[in-house]
C-alpha angles and dihedrals in degrees: 000000000000119000118210110222096171120148110223130198098217103171141025123195142177103027092321094301096115120056123183116206129189132195129181114247135173134311095058113266094025126117144202109225120199124186113195122193108199099187110116099210141023134055135325113280123231111225124193118179135161113244092231089057089065092045098259098139108149106145095226092047134225140285104232121210129180102232106208096053096025090232119161109233097185147259113301136180126215094261093054127094122244113211127192144140127246124195122227109276085010143120134217113205120196135176118217109197112194116238113222 
């Protein structure tokens, strides 16, 4: 069995300055989600995106956790919007653990 560990840029926003990347992680069906804001100066950017737009489509949803501070964001389903801030030259790293 071959496991696909590809990292995929699934979404670009705001004149190509915000890229959202996903990568499969364990347990099966879960993802790491990284939002990278490439602008060098300015203010934090407010990002709102539907989970299904970044290919998170598990019917029972996901438990979302902010990775760096280990803060639980909440349980979300594919049709719900995920909202967060990203600093200039910064990254927001989230873990979306599939709910069975």
